[in-house]
PQR file of N, CA, C, O and H, with PARSE charges and radii, in Angstrom:
ATOM      1  N   MET A   1     -19.257 -41.081 -59.104 -0.4000 1.5000
ATOM      2  CA  MET A   1     -20.020 -41.308 -57.868 -0.0000 2.0000
ATOM      3  C   MET A   1     -21.127 -42.698 -57.999  0.5500 1.7000
ATOM      4  O   MET A   1     -21.616 -43.130 -59.043 -0.5500 1.4000
ATOM      5  N   LYS A   2     -21.293 -43.120 -56.871 -0.4000 1.5000
ATOM      6  CA  LYS A   2     -22.373 -44.103 -56.615 -0.0000 2.0000
ATOM      7  C   LYS A   2     -23.807 -43.768 -55.806  0.5500 1.7000
ATOM      8  O   LYS A   2     -23.741 -43.378 -54.640 -0.5500 1.4000
ATOM      9  H   LYS A   2     -20.895 -42.769 -56.023  0.4000 1.0000
ATOM     10  N   ILE A   3     -25.001 -43.923 -56.416 -0.4000 1.5000
ATOM     11  CA  ILE A   3     -26.042 -44.093 -55.758 -0.0000 2.0000
ATOM     12  C   ILE A   3     -26.885 -45.189 -55.354  0.5500 1.7000
ATOM     13  O   ILE A   3     -27.130 -46.129 -56.109 -0.5500 1.4000
ATOM     14  H   ILE A   3     -25.055 -44.240 -57.363  0.4000 1.0000
ATOM     15  N   LEU A   4     -27.206 -45.120 -54.519 -0.4000 1.5000
ATOM     16  CA  LEU A   4     -27.962 -46.225 -53.753 -0.0000 2.0000
ATOM     17  C   LEU A   4     -29.403 -46.048 -53.994  0.5500 1.7000
ATOM     18  O   LEU A   4     -29.960 -44.998 -53.672 -0.5500 1.4000
ATOM     19  H   LEU A   4     -27.007 -44.356 -53.905  0.4000 1.0000
ATOM     20  N   HIS A   5     -29.910 -46.839 -54.439 -0.4000 1.5000
ATOM     21  CA  HIS A   5     -31.526 -46.853 -54.828 -0.0000 2.0000
ATOM     22  C   HIS A   5     -32.313 -47.908 -53.889  0.5500 1.7000
ATOM     23  O   HIS A   5     -32.205 -49.060 -54.310 -0.5500 1.4000
ATOM     24  H   HIS A   5     -29.457 -47.691 -54.699  0.4000 1.0000
ATOM     25  N   ILE A   6     -32.856 -47.811 -53.056 -0.4000 1.5000
ATOM     26  CA  ILE A   6     -33.484 -48.719 -52.369 -0.0000 2.0000
ATOM     27  C   ILE A   6     -35.459 -48.895 -52.412  0.5500 1.7000
ATOM     28  O   ILE A   6     -36.265 -48.062 -51.999 -0.5500 1.4000
ATOM     29  H   ILE A   6     -32.944 -46.875 -52.715  0.4000 1.0000
ATOM     30  N   SER A   7     -35.708 -50.023 -52.944 -0.4000 1.5000
ATOM     31  CA  SER A   7     -36.992 -50.346 -52.910 -0.0000 2.0000
ATOM     32  C   SER A   7     -37.857 -51.720 -52.159  0.5500 1.7000
ATOM     33  O   SER A   7     -37.689 -52.921 -52.374 -0.5500 1.4000
ATOM     34  H   SER A   7     -35.052 -50.699 -53.280  0.4000 1.0000
ATOM     35  N   GLY A   8     -38.621 -51.184 -51.414 -0.4000 1.5000
ATOM     36  CA  GLY A   8     -39.317 -52.307 -50.718 -0.0000 2.0000
ATOM     37  C   GLY A   8     -40.405 -53.020 -51.363  0.5500 1.7000
ATOM     38  O   GLY A   8     -41.073 -53.918 -50.850 -0.5500 1.4000
ATOM     39  H   GLY A   8     -38.757 -50.208 -51.239  0.4000 1.0000
ATOM     40  N   ALA A   9     -40.558 -52.410 -52.854 -0.4000 1.5000
ATOM     41  CA  ALA A   9     -42.032 -53.126 -53.147 -0.0000 2.0000
ATOM     42  C   ALA A   9     -41.679 -54.001 -54.132  0.5500 1.7000
ATOM     43  O   ALA A   9     -40.929 -53.888 -55.102 -0.5500 1.4000
ATOM     44  H   ALA A   9     -40.016 -51.681 -53.271  0.4000 1.0000
ATOM     45  N   LYS A  10     -42.360 -54.905 -53.708 -0.4000 1.5000
ATOM     46  CA  LYS A  10     -42.645 -56.595 -55.064 -0.0000 2.0000
ATOM     47  C   LYS A  10     -42.983 -56.290 -56.461  0.5500 1.7000
ATOM     48  O   LYS A  10     -42.319 -56.611 -57.447 -0.5500 1.4000
ATOM     49  H   LYS A  10     -42.969 -54.996 -52.920  0.4000 1.0000
ATOM     50  N   GLY A  11     -44.540 -55.368 -56.430 -0.4000 1.5000
ATOM     51  CA  GLY A  11     -44.443 -55.059 -57.657 -0.0000 2.0000
ATOM     52  C   GLY A  11     -43.978 -53.512 -58.519  0.5500 1.7000
ATOM     53  O   GLY A  11     -42.946 -52.861 -58.354 -0.5500 1.4000
ATOM     54  H   GLY A  11     -45.080 -55.108 -55.629  0.4000 1.0000
ATOM     55  N   TRP A  12     -44.851 -53.297 -59.231 -0.4000 1.5000
ATOM     56  CA  TRP A  12     -44.330 -52.131 -59.871 -0.0000 2.0000
ATOM     57  C   TRP A  12     -45.241 -51.002 -59.451  0.5500 1.7000
ATOM     58  O   TRP A  12     -46.468 -51.082 -59.408 -0.5500 1.4000
ATOM     59  H   TRP A  12     -45.689 -53.825 -59.366  0.4000 1.0000
ATOM     60  N   GLY A  13     -44.376 -49.738 -59.088 -0.4000 1.5000
ATOM     61  CA  GLY A  13     -45.636 -48.227 -58.722 -0.0000 2.0000
ATOM     62  C   GLY A  13     -44.616 -47.377 -59.129  0.5500 1.7000
ATOM     63  O   GLY A  13     -43.570 -47.635 -59.726 -0.5500 1.4000
ATOM     64  H   GLY A  13     -43.379 -49.673 -59.123  0.4000 1.0000
ATOM     65  N   GLY A  14     -45.221 -45.971 -58.583 -0.4000 1.5000
ATOM     66  CA  GLY A  14     -44.513 -45.018 -58.796 -0.0000 2.0000
ATOM     67  C   GLY A  14     -43.065 -44.645 -58.737  0.5500 1.7000
ATOM     68  O   GLY A  14     -42.456 -44.122 -59.670 -0.5500 1.4000
ATOM     69  H   GLY A  14     -46.070 -45.761 -58.099  0.4000 1.0000
ATOM     70  N   ASN A  15     -42.702 -44.867 -57.904 -0.4000 1.5000
ATOM     71  CA  ASN A  15     -41.137 -45.073 -57.381 -0.0000 2.0000
ATOM     72  C   ASN A  15     -39.966 -45.622 -58.093  0.5500 1.7000
ATOM     73  O   ASN A  15     -38.831 -45.167 -58.234 -0.5500 1.4000
ATOM     74  H   ASN A  15     -43.197 -45.292 -57.146  0.4000 1.0000
ATOM     75  N   GLU A  16     -40.580 -46.831 -58.552 -0.4000 1.5000
ATOM     76  CA  GLU A  16     -40.254 -47.629 -59.109 -0.0000 2.0000
ATOM     77  C   GLU A  16     -40.227 -46.962 -60.726  0.5500 1.7000
ATOM     78  O   GLU A  16     -39.138 -46.858 -61.291 -0.5500 1.4000
ATOM     79  H   GLU A  16     -41.503 -47.200 -58.437  0.4000 1.0000
ATOM     80  N   GLN A  17     -41.035 -46.684 -61.167 -0.4000 1.5000
ATOM     81  CA  GLN A  17     -40.997 -46.073 -62.399 -0.0000 2.0000
ATOM     82  C   GLN A  17     -39.996 -44.673 -62.256  0.5500 1.7000
ATOM     83  O   GLN A  17     -39.570 -44.234 -63.324 -0.5500 1.4000
ATOM     84  H   GLN A  17     -41.920 -46.768 -60.708  0.4000 1.0000
ATOM     85  N   GLN A  18     -39.749 -44.222 -61.469 -0.4000 1.5000
ATOM     86  CA  GLN A  18     -38.915 -42.680 -61.289 -0.0000 2.0000
ATOM     87  C   GLN A  18     -37.376 -43.398 -61.208  0.5500 1.7000
ATOM     88  O   GLN A  18     -36.460 -42.642 -61.531 -0.5500 1.4000
ATOM     89  H   GLN A  18     -40.095 -44.579 -60.601  0.4000 1.0000
ATOM     90  N   MET A  19     -37.111 -44.361 -60.931 -0.4000 1.5000
ATOM     91  CA  MET A  19     -36.036 -45.008 -60.779 -0.0000 2.0000
ATOM     92  C   MET A  19     -35.591 -45.277 -62.342  0.5500 1.7000
ATOM     93  O   MET A  19     -34.577 -44.773 -62.824 -0.5500 1.4000
ATOM     94  H   MET A  19     -37.855 -44.975 -60.668  0.4000 1.0000
ATOM     95  N   ILE A  20     -36.478 -46.130 -63.058 -0.4000 1.5000
ATOM     96  CA  ILE A  20     -35.807 -46.369 -64.153 -0.0000 2.0000
ATOM     97  C   ILE A  20     -35.647 -45.258 -65.291  0.5500 1.7000
ATOM     98  O   ILE A  20     -34.888 -45.373 -66.254 -0.5500 1.4000
ATOM     99  H   ILE A  20     -37.302 -46.539 -62.666  0.4000 1.0000
ATOM    100  N   TYR A  21     -36.490 -44.152 -65.030 -0.4000 1.5000
ATOM    101  CA  TYR A  21     -36.533 -42.825 -65.530 -0.0000 2.0000
ATOM    102  C   TYR A  21     -34.975 -42.262 -64.995  0.5500 1.7000
ATOM    103  O   TYR A  21     -34.378 -41.461 -65.715 -0.5500 1.4000
ATOM    104  H   TYR A  21     -37.106 -44.059 -64.248  0.4000 1.0000
ATOM    105  N   LEU A  22     -34.506 -42.613 -64.010 -0.4000 1.5000
ATOM    106  CA  LEU A  22     -33.415 -41.675 -63.731 -0.0000 2.0000
ATOM    107  C   LEU A  22     -32.208 -42.715 -64.230  0.5500 1.7000
ATOM    108  O   LEU A  22     -31.296 -42.158 -64.841 -0.5500 1.4000
ATOM    109  H   LEU A  22     -34.991 -43.263 -63.425  0.4000 1.0000
ATOM    110  N   PHE A  23     -32.102 -44.002 -64.066 -0.4000 1.5000
ATOM    111  CA  PHE A  23     -30.740 -44.451 -64.565 -0.0000 2.0000
ATOM    112  C   PHE A  23     -30.147 -44.368 -65.784  0.5500 1.7000
ATOM    113  O   PHE A  23     -28.938 -44.601 -65.786 -0.5500 1.4000
ATOM    114  H   PHE A  23     -32.843 -44.455 -63.570  0.4000 1.0000
ATOM    115  N   PRO A  24     -30.772 -44.042 -67.050 -0.5600 1.5000
ATOM    116  CA  PRO A  24     -29.794 -43.956 -68.254  0.2800 2.0000
ATOM    117  C   PRO A  24     -29.054 -42.206 -67.907  0.5500 1.7000
ATOM    118  O   PRO A  24     -27.856 -41.940 -68.000 -0.5500 1.4000
ATOM    119  N   GLU A  25     -30.071 -41.306 -67.542 -0.4000 1.5000
ATOM    120  CA  GLU A  25     -29.462 -40.007 -67.043 -0.0000 2.0000
ATOM    121  C   GLU A  25     -28.533 -40.310 -66.255  0.5500 1.7000
ATOM    122  O   GLU A  25     -27.402 -40.393 -66.734 -0.5500 1.4000
ATOM    123  H   GLU A  25     -31.044 -41.522 -67.467  0.4000 1.0000
ATOM    124  N   LEU A  26     -28.688 -40.506 -65.151 -0.4000 1.5000
ATOM    125  CA  LEU A  26     -27.698 -40.815 -64.364 -0.0000 2.0000
ATOM    126  C   LEU A  26     -26.147 -41.188 -64.971  0.5500 1.7000
ATOM    127  O   LEU A  26     -25.040 -40.670 -64.825 -0.5500 1.4000
ATOM    128  H   LEU A  26     -29.606 -40.438 -64.762  0.4000 1.0000
ATOM    129  N   ARG A  27     -26.638 -42.309 -65.693 -0.4000 1.5000
ATOM    130  CA  ARG A  27     -25.284 -43.334 -66.270 -0.0000 2.0000
ATOM    131  C   ARG A  27     -24.518 -41.951 -67.577  0.5500 1.7000
ATOM    132  O   ARG A  27     -23.322 -41.678 -67.683 -0.5500 1.4000
ATOM    133  H   ARG A  27     -27.537 -42.729 -65.812  0.4000 1.0000
ATOM    134  N   ASN A  28     -25.119 -41.630 -67.995 -0.4000 1.5000
ATOM    135  CA  ASN A  28     -24.733 -40.352 -68.829 -0.0000 2.0000
ATOM    136  C   ASN A  28     -23.879 -39.614 -68.093  0.5500 1.7000
ATOM    137  O   ASN A  28     -22.898 -39.140 -68.665 -0.5500 1.4000
ATOM    138  H   ASN A  28     -26.090 -41.853 -67.909  0.4000 1.0000
ATOM    139  N   GLN A  29     -24.081 -39.376 -66.697 -0.4000 1.5000
ATOM    140  CA  GLN A  29     -23.361 -38.289 -65.986 -0.0000 2.0000
ATOM    141  C   GLN A  29     -22.377 -39.290 -65.294  0.5500 1.7000
ATOM    142  O   GLN A  29     -21.803 -38.896 -64.279 -0.5500 1.4000
ATOM    143  H   GLN A  29     -24.878 -39.761 -66.232  0.4000 1.0000
ATOM    144  N   GLY A  30     -22.224 -40.091 -65.590 -0.4000 1.5000
ATOM    145  CA  GLY A  30     -20.898 -40.888 -65.118 -0.0000 2.0000
ATOM    146  C   GLY A  30     -21.445 -41.701 -63.759  0.5500 1.7000
ATOM    147  O   GLY A  30     -20.627 -42.479 -63.267 -0.5500 1.4000
ATOM    148  H   GLY A  30     -22.691 -40.411 -66.414  0.4000 1.0000
ATOM    149  N   VAL A  31     -22.619 -41.605 -63.173 -0.4000 1.5000
ATOM    150  CA  VAL A  31     -22.925 -42.255 -61.813 -0.0000 2.0000
ATOM    151  C   VAL A  31     -23.149 -43.870 -62.070  0.5500 1.7000
ATOM    152  O   VAL A  31     -23.756 -44.475 -62.954 -0.5500 1.4000
ATOM    153  H   VAL A  31     -23.283 -40.973 -63.573  0.4000 1.0000
ATOM    154  N   GLU A  32     -22.526 -44.234 -61.115 -0.4000 1.5000
ATOM    155  CA  GLU A  32     -23.161 -46.020 -61.112 -0.0000 2.0000
ATOM    156  C   GLU A  32     -24.300 -46.028 -60.106  0.5500 1.7000
ATOM    157  O   GLU A  32     -24.297 -45.285 -59.124 -0.5500 1.4000
ATOM    158  H   GLU A  32     -22.033 -43.743 -60.397  0.4000 1.0000
ATOM    159  N   ASN A  33     -25.232 -46.854 -60.368 -0.4000 1.5000
ATOM    160  CA  ASN A  33     -26.541 -47.251 -59.839 -0.0000 2.0000
ATOM    161  C   ASN A  33     -26.473 -48.541 -59.253  0.5500 1.7000
ATOM    162  O   ASN A  33     -26.215 -49.563 -59.889 -0.5500 1.4000
ATOM    163  H   ASN A  33     -25.234 -47.458 -61.165  0.4000 1.0000
ATOM    164  N   ILE A  34     -26.685 -48.493 -58.155 -0.4000 1.5000
ATOM    165  CA  ILE A  34     -26.741 -49.518 -57.509 -0.0000 2.0000
ATOM    166  C   ILE A  34     -28.296 -49.617 -56.816  0.5500 1.7000
ATOM    167  O   ILE A  34     -28.756 -48.600 -56.297 -0.5500 1.4000
ATOM    168  H   ILE A  34     -26.895 -47.662 -57.639  0.4000 1.0000
ATOM    169  N   VAL A  35     -28.986 -50.715 -56.825 -0.4000 1.5000
ATOM    170  CA  VAL A  35     -30.384 -51.194 -56.313 -0.0000 2.0000
ATOM    171  C   VAL A  35     -30.143 -51.860 -54.751  0.5500 1.7000
ATOM    172  O   VAL A  35     -29.158 -52.545 -54.475 -0.5500 1.4000
ATOM    173  H   VAL A  35     -28.612 -51.542 -57.247  0.4000 1.0000
ATOM    174  N   PHE A  36     -30.859 -51.640 -54.118 -0.4000 1.5000
ATOM    175  CA  PHE A  36     -31.434 -52.653 -52.756 -0.0000 2.0000
ATOM    176  C   PHE A  36     -33.035 -52.735 -52.738  0.5500 1.7000
ATOM    177  O   PHE A  36     -33.849 -51.882 -52.387 -0.5500 1.4000
ATOM    178  H   PHE A  36     -31.659 -51.084 -54.342  0.4000 1.0000
ATOM    179  N   GLY A  37     -33.262 -54.270 -53.317 -0.4000 1.5000
ATOM    180  CA  GLY A  37     -34.618 -54.541 -53.443 -0.0000 2.0000
ATOM    181  C   GLY A  37     -35.084 -55.753 -52.949  0.5500 1.7000
ATOM    182  O   GLY A  37     -34.393 -56.379 -52.145 -0.5500 1.4000
ATOM    183  H   GLY A  37     -32.601 -54.964 -53.602  0.4000 1.0000
ATOM    184  N   ILE A  38     -36.234 -56.195 -53.345 -0.4000 1.5000
ATOM    185  CA  ILE A  38     -36.711 -57.546 -52.977 -0.0000 2.0000
ATOM    186  C   ILE A  38     -36.728 -58.491 -53.861  0.5500 1.7000
ATOM    187  O   ILE A  38     -36.903 -58.133 -55.026 -0.5500 1.4000
ATOM    188  H   ILE A  38     -36.796 -55.686 -53.998  0.4000 1.0000
ATOM    189  N   LYS A  39     -36.567 -59.855 -53.594 -0.4000 1.5000
ATOM    190  CA  LYS A  39     -36.356 -60.793 -54.390 -0.0000 2.0000
ATOM    191  C   LYS A  39     -37.544 -61.025 -55.263  0.5500 1.7000
ATOM    192  O   LYS A  39     -38.658 -60.781 -54.799 -0.5500 1.4000
ATOM    193  H   LYS A  39     -36.425 -60.145 -52.648  0.4000 1.0000
ATOM    194  N   ASP A  40     -37.401 -61.532 -56.640 -0.4000 1.5000
ATOM    195  CA  ASP A  40     -37.958 -61.930 -57.295 -0.0000 2.0000
ATOM    196  C   ASP A  40     -39.165 -60.642 -57.656  0.5500 1.7000
ATOM    197  O   ASP A  40     -40.087 -61.046 -58.365 -0.5500 1.4000
ATOM    198  H   ASP A  40     -36.496 -61.731 -57.016  0.4000 1.0000
ATOM    199  N   SER A  41     -39.221 -59.535 -57.346 -0.4000 1.5000
ATOM    200  CA  SER A  41     -39.757 -58.457 -57.840 -0.0000 2.0000
ATOM    201  C   SER A  41     -39.579 -58.058 -59.292  0.5500 1.7000
ATOM    202  O   SER A  41     -38.672 -58.473 -60.013 -0.5500 1.4000
ATOM    203  H   SER A  41     -38.472 -59.207 -56.771  0.4000 1.0000
ATOM    204  N   VAL A  42     -40.520 -57.222 -59.643 -0.4000 1.5000
ATOM    205  CA  VAL A  42     -39.926 -56.390 -61.165 -0.0000 2.0000
ATOM    206  C   VAL A  42     -39.090 -55.854 -61.384  0.5500 1.7000
ATOM    207  O   VAL A  42     -38.449 -55.977 -62.427 -0.5500 1.4000
ATOM    208  H   VAL A  42     -41.257 -56.885 -59.057  0.4000 1.0000
ATOM    209  N   LEU A  43     -38.732 -54.801 -60.127 -0.4000 1.5000
ATOM    210  CA  LEU A  43     -37.248 -54.110 -60.270 -0.0000 2.0000
ATOM    211  C   LEU A  43     -36.295 -54.818 -60.600  0.5500 1.7000
ATOM    212  O   LEU A  43     -35.548 -54.463 -61.512 -0.5500 1.4000
ATOM    213  H   LEU A  43     -39.252 -54.701 -59.279  0.4000 1.0000
ATOM    214  N   GLN A  44     -36.035 -56.501 -59.620 -0.4000 1.5000
ATOM    215  CA  GLN A  44     -35.357 -57.294 -59.737 -0.0000 2.0000
ATOM    216  C   GLN A  44     -35.026 -57.548 -61.528  0.5500 1.7000
ATOM    217  O   GLN A  44     -33.898 -57.573 -62.021 -0.5500 1.4000
ATOM    218  H   GLN A  44     -36.641 -56.790 -58.879  0.4000 1.0000
ATOM    219  N   ARG A  45     -36.082 -57.685 -62.139 -0.4000 1.5000
ATOM    220  CA  ARG A  45     -36.023 -58.405 -63.337 -0.0000 2.0000
ATOM    221  C   ARG A  45     -35.225 -57.477 -64.021  0.5500 1.7000
ATOM    222  O   ARG A  45     -34.086 -57.705 -64.431 -0.5500 1.4000
ATOM    223  H   ARG A  45     -36.999 -57.664 -61.740  0.4000 1.0000
ATOM    224  N   TYR A  46     -36.090 -56.010 -64.182 -0.4000 1.5000
ATOM    225  CA  TYR A  46     -35.733 -54.672 -64.775 -0.0000 2.0000
ATOM    226  C   TYR A  46     -33.989 -54.732 -64.564  0.5500 1.7000
ATOM    227  O   TYR A  46     -33.248 -55.262 -65.392 -0.5500 1.4000
ATOM    228  H   TYR A  46     -37.014 -55.824 -63.849  0.4000 1.0000
ATOM    229  N   CYS A  47     -33.566 -54.155 -63.436 -0.4000 1.5000
ATOM    230  CA  CYS A  47     -32.004 -54.443 -62.935 -0.0000 2.0000
ATOM    231  C   CYS A  47     -31.390 -55.481 -63.765  0.5500 1.7000
ATOM    232  O   CYS A  47     -30.577 -55.007 -64.558 -0.5500 1.4000
ATOM    233  H   CYS A  47     -34.168 -53.725 -62.763  0.4000 1.0000
ATOM    234  N   ASN A  48     -31.556 -57.001 -63.840 -0.4000 1.5000
ATOM    235  CA  ASN A  48     -30.981 -57.823 -64.501 -0.0000 2.0000
ATOM    236  C   ASN A  48     -30.781 -57.755 -65.966  0.5500 1.7000
ATOM    237  O   ASN A  48     -29.792 -58.109 -66.609 -0.5500 1.4000
ATOM    238  H   ASN A  48     -32.216 -57.387 -63.195  0.4000 1.0000
ATOM    239  N   ASN A  49     -32.331 -57.035 -66.545 -0.4000 1.5000
ATOM    240  CA  ASN A  49     -32.039 -57.115 -68.105 -0.0000 2.0000
ATOM    241  C   ASN A  49     -30.984 -55.799 -68.204  0.5500 1.7000
ATOM    242  O   ASN A  49     -30.113 -55.881 -69.069 -0.5500 1.4000
ATOM    243  H   ASN A  49     -33.134 -56.748 -66.023  0.4000 1.0000
ATOM    244  N   MET A  50     -31.019 -54.728 -67.453 -0.4000 1.5000
ATOM    245  CA  MET A  50     -29.890 -53.405 -67.268 -0.0000 2.0000
ATOM    246  C   MET A  50     -28.650 -53.418 -67.254  0.5500 1.7000
ATOM    247  O   MET A  50     -27.850 -52.606 -67.719 -0.5500 1.4000
ATOM    248  H   MET A  50     -31.727 -54.662 -66.750  0.4000 1.0000
ATOM    249  N   ASN A  51     -28.477 -54.460 -66.651 -0.4000 1.5000
ATOM    250  CA  ASN A  51     -26.914 -54.877 -66.194 -0.0000 2.0000
ATOM    251  C   ASN A  51     -26.719 -53.431 -64.947  0.5500 1.7000
ATOM    252  O   ASN A  51     -25.843 -52.568 -64.886 -0.5500 1.4000
ATOM    253  H   ASN A  51     -29.126 -55.119 -66.274  0.4000 1.0000
ATOM    254  N   ILE A  52     -27.751 -53.630 -64.217 -0.4000 1.5000
ATOM    255  CA  ILE A  52     -27.798 -52.647 -62.861 -0.0000 2.0000
ATOM    256  C   ILE A  52     -27.442 -53.350 -61.776  0.5500 1.7000
ATOM    257  O   ILE A  52     -28.060 -54.415 -61.738 -0.5500 1.4000
ATOM    258  H   ILE A  52     -28.463 -54.330 -64.266  0.4000 1.0000
ATOM    259  N   GLU A  53     -26.558 -53.171 -60.699 -0.4000 1.5000
ATOM    260  CA  GLU A  53     -25.902 -53.811 -59.968 -0.0000 2.0000
ATOM    261  C   GLU A  53     -27.194 -54.010 -58.570  0.5500 1.7000
ATOM    262  O   GLU A  53     -27.707 -53.132 -57.876 -0.5500 1.4000
ATOM    263  H   GLU A  53     -26.057 -52.307 -60.730  0.4000 1.0000
ATOM    264  N   LEU A  54     -27.349 -55.128 -58.561 -0.4000 1.5000
ATOM    265  CA  LEU A  54     -28.577 -55.387 -57.236 -0.0000 2.0000
ATOM    266  C   LEU A  54     -28.380 -56.045 -56.376  0.5500 1.7000
ATOM    267  O   LEU A  54     -27.570 -56.909 -56.711 -0.5500 1.4000
ATOM    268  H   LEU A  54     -26.932 -55.841 -59.125  0.4000 1.0000
ATOM    269  N   TYR A  55     -28.772 -56.166 -55.081 -0.4000 1.5000
ATOM    270  CA  TYR A  55     -28.565 -56.300 -53.806 -0.0000 2.0000
ATOM    271  C   TYR A  55     -30.190 -56.894 -53.392  0.5500 1.7000
ATOM    272  O   TYR A  55     -31.106 -56.080 -53.518 -0.5500 1.4000
ATOM    273  H   TYR A  55     -29.430 -55.464 -54.809  0.4000 1.0000
ATOM    274  N   ILE A  56     -30.475 -58.091 -52.978 -0.4000 1.5000
ATOM    275  CA  ILE A  56     -31.823 -58.493 -52.811 -0.0000 2.0000
ATOM    276  C   ILE A  56     -31.984 -58.691 -51.203  0.5500 1.7000
ATOM    277  O   ILE A  56     -30.956 -58.684 -50.526 -0.5500 1.4000
ATOM    278  H   ILE A  56     -29.731 -58.752 -52.876  0.4000 1.0000
ATOM    279  N   ARG A  57     -33.106 -58.849 -50.646 -0.4000 1.5000
ATOM    280  CA  ARG A  57     -33.287 -59.238 -49.417 -0.0000 2.0000
ATOM    281  C   ARG A  57     -34.197 -60.219 -49.304  0.5500 1.7000
ATOM    282  O   ARG A  57     -34.469 -60.685 -48.197 -0.5500 1.4000
ATOM    283  H   ARG A  57     -33.941 -58.855 -51.196  0.4000 1.0000
TER
END
């Protein structure tokens, strides 16, 4: 299964924090995480470091 996570935040907020808590647990369940987010955001840097597929706008 694949899950698309969407974030419109450039900074770091509660929604982004929830996503990073979910990623490892979902991976353990065999779920592929894909993120759609903002270019040059904190979440983009995190996804790059964690090898999470990221599409930016």
